C-alpha positions as CSV (number, residue, x, y, z in Angstrom):
1,M,220.0,-203.8,17.2
2,E,220.6,-206.6,19.6
3,S,217.4,-205.9,21.4
4,F,215.5,-206.1,18.1
5,F,216.9,-209.6,17.2
6,H,216.3,-210.9,20.8
7,S,212.7,-209.7,20.6
8,F,212.2,-211.0,17.1
9,K,213.5,-214.5,18.1
10,A,211.5,-214.6,21.3
11,E,208.2,-213.2,19.9
12,A,208.1,-214.4,16.3
13,V,210.4,-217.2,15.3
14,R,211.4,-219.3,18.3
15,G,210.0,-222.8,17.9
16,V,208.5,-222.1,14.4
17,A,209.6,-224.1,11.4
18,F,209.2,-222.1,8.1
19,A,208.3,-224.1,5.0
20,T,210.0,-221.6,2.7
21,E,212.4,-218.6,2.8
22,R,209.5,-216.5,1.5
23,A,207.4,-217.4,4.6
24,L,210.2,-216.4,6.9
25,R,210.7,-213.1,5.0
26,Q,207.0,-212.3,5.3
27,V,207.1,-212.8,9.0
28,L,210.1,-210.6,9.3
29,R,208.5,-207.8,7.3
30,H,205.3,-208.0,9.5
31,Y,207.3,-208.1,12.7
32,F,209.5,-205.2,11.6
33,R,206.4,-203.0,11.0
34,Y,204.9,-204.1,14.4
35,Y,208.2,-203.4,16.2
36,T,208.6,-199.9,14.8
37,H,204.9,-198.8,14.7
38,T,203.1,-200.6,17.5
39,R,205.4,-202.2,20.1
40,L,206.0,-200.0,23.1
41,H,209.7,-199.6,24.1
42,S,210.5,-198.8,27.8
43,A,213.7,-196.9,26.8
44,L,211.4,-194.5,24.8
45,G,209.0,-193.8,27.6
46,F,206.7,-196.7,26.6
47,R,206.2,-195.3,23.1
48,S,206.8,-196.8,19.7
49,P,209.9,-195.7,17.8
50,V,207.7,-194.0,15.2
51,D,205.7,-192.1,17.9
52,Y,208.9,-191.1,19.6
53,E,210.6,-189.8,16.4
54,S,207.5,-187.8,15.4
55,E,207.4,-186.1,18.7
56,A,211.2,-185.3,18.6
57,A,210.9,-183.8,15.1
């Protein structure tokens, strides 16, 4: 989980001022989908978590 928050801060929110809580929540939802479906993770053999889990199942 620590890795997720580090990546989220570094890639999505660092240096950004959000006008509303709703805007921040929207970015969080978008980033979470990106992190689990698209972003490649070295610990998973450079696959996304969704791809890794679908192969393991």
